[in-house]
C-alpha positions as CSV (number, residue, x, y, z in Angstrom):
1,M,0.1,0.2,0.1
2,V,1.1,3.3,-0.9
3,N,0.2,6.7,0.7
4,Y,-2.3,8.4,-1.7
5,K,-1.3,11.8,-0.4
6,N,2.7,11.7,-1.2
7,Y,1.6,11.2,-5.1
8,K,1.8,14.9,-7.0
9,V,-1.0,13.9,-9.3
10,W,-3.4,13.2,-6.1
11,Q,-2.2,16.8,-4.7
12,K,-3.0,18.3,-7.9
13,S,-6.4,16.6,-8.5
14,H,-7.7,17.4,-4.6
15,N,-6.9,21.3,-5.4
16,L,-8.8,21.0,-8.8
17,V,-11.8,19.8,-6.6
18,Y,-11.5,23.1,-4.7
19,D,-11.5,25.1,-7.7
20,V,-14.6,23.2,-9.2
21,Y,-16.6,23.7,-6.1
22,K,-16.3,27.2,-6.1
23,M,-16.8,27.7,-9.8
24,V,-20.2,25.8,-10.1
25,N,-21.4,28.0,-7.4
26,L,-21.7,30.8,-10.7
27,F,-23.8,28.2,-12.6
28,P,-27.3,28.8,-13.0
29,K,-29.6,27.3,-10.4
30,D,-31.5,24.9,-12.9
31,E,-28.1,23.3,-13.7
32,Q,-27.7,22.5,-9.8
33,Y,-28.9,18.5,-10.4
34,N,-27.6,18.2,-14.1
35,L,-24.3,19.7,-15.4
36,V,-23.1,20.9,-11.7
37,S,-23.6,17.4,-10.2
38,Q,-22.0,15.5,-13.1
39,I,-19.0,18.2,-12.8
40,K,-18.8,17.6,-8.9
41,R,-19.0,14.0,-9.3
42,A,-16.6,13.9,-12.4
43,S,-13.8,15.9,-10.4
44,I,-13.8,14.3,-6.8
45,S,-13.9,11.1,-8.7
46,I,-10.2,11.7,-10.0
47,P,-8.5,12.0,-6.3
48,T,-10.9,9.5,-4.7
49,N,-10.0,6.7,-7.4
50,I,-6.2,7.4,-6.7
51,A,-6.8,7.1,-3.0
52,E,-8.8,3.8,-3.3
53,G,-6.3,2.4,-5.9
54,C,-3.5,3.1,-3.2
55,G,-5.1,1.0,-0.4
56,R,-5.5,-2.1,-2.5
57,E,-3.2,-5.2,-2.3
58,T,-1.4,-5.1,-5.9
59,Q,0.1,-2.6,-8.2
60,K,-2.1,-4.0,-10.9
61,E,-5.3,-3.0,-9.1
62,L,-4.1,0.4,-8.2
63,I,-3.3,0.9,-12.0
64,R,-6.6,0.0,-12.8
65,F,-8.0,2.5,-10.4
66,L,-5.4,5.1,-12.0
67,Y,-7.6,4.4,-15.3
68,I,-10.7,5.2,-13.8
69,S,-9.4,8.6,-12.4
70,S,-8.1,9.4,-16.3
71,G,-11.4,8.2,-17.2
72,S,-12.9,10.9,-15.1
73,A,-10.6,13.6,-16.0
74,H,-11.4,13.2,-19.8
75,E,-14.8,13.5,-18.9
76,L,-14.3,16.6,-16.5
77,D,-12.4,17.9,-19.7
78,Y,-15.3,17.6,-21.6
79,L,-17.8,18.9,-19.1
80,F,-15.3,21.8,-18.7
81,L,-15.5,22.7,-22.9
82,I,-19.4,22.6,-22.6
83,S,-19.9,24.6,-19.6
84,S,-17.6,27.3,-21.4
85,E,-19.5,26.9,-25.0
86,L,-22.7,27.5,-22.9
87,N,-21.4,30.6,-21.2
88,F,-21.4,29.1,-17.6
89,I,-17.7,29.9,-17.0
90,S,-15.2,32.4,-18.7
91,K,-13.2,31.8,-21.4
92,E,-10.5,32.3,-19.2
93,K,-11.7,30.4,-16.3
94,S,-12.2,27.4,-18.8
95,T,-8.8,27.6,-20.3
96,F,-7.0,27.5,-16.7
97,L,-9.2,24.4,-15.7
98,L,-8.7,22.6,-19.3
99,N,-5.0,23.2,-18.5
100,E,-5.1,21.8,-15.0
101,V,-7.0,18.9,-16.2
102,D,-4.8,18.2,-19.0
103,E,-1.7,18.0,-16.6
104,I,-3.5,15.8,-14.7
105,K,-4.2,13.8,-17.3
106,R,-0.5,13.9,-18.3
107,M,0.6,13.0,-15.0
108,L,-1.5,10.1,-14.7
109,A,-0.6,8.4,-17.8
110,S,3.0,8.9,-16.7
111,L,2.1,7.5,-13.0
112,I,0.3,4.3,-15.0
113,T,3.7,4.1,-17.0
114,K,6.0,4.1,-14.3
115,I,4.0,1.8,-12.3
116,K,3.8,-0.8,-15.2
117,S,7.4,-0.8,-15.7
118,T,8.0,-2.1,-12.1
119,I,5.4,-5.2,-12.3
């Protein structure tokens, strides 16, 4: 088992959750149970799956949960894109968030590759 808090990708995705929760407060109220809910779930899924994977018995299981985190990051990427296109968030905020998610996706891919090379 590995301490998930030591992974920079967990730290970065954990910080992203804070940004997301602040940002969605600006969305229209009628999106609270639609887009807002989906964005929150996708964002929190990234660090949560990293943490869960670190608690598993094998490196293969950790990799599986890292792939799930990656899938959630890709989902969040699209949700930020559509939020921007619907003018729920500014282009500047969208660019910032999309860059953060892209970095998280790269970090996850790198971590998966690194762990795979050890098994």
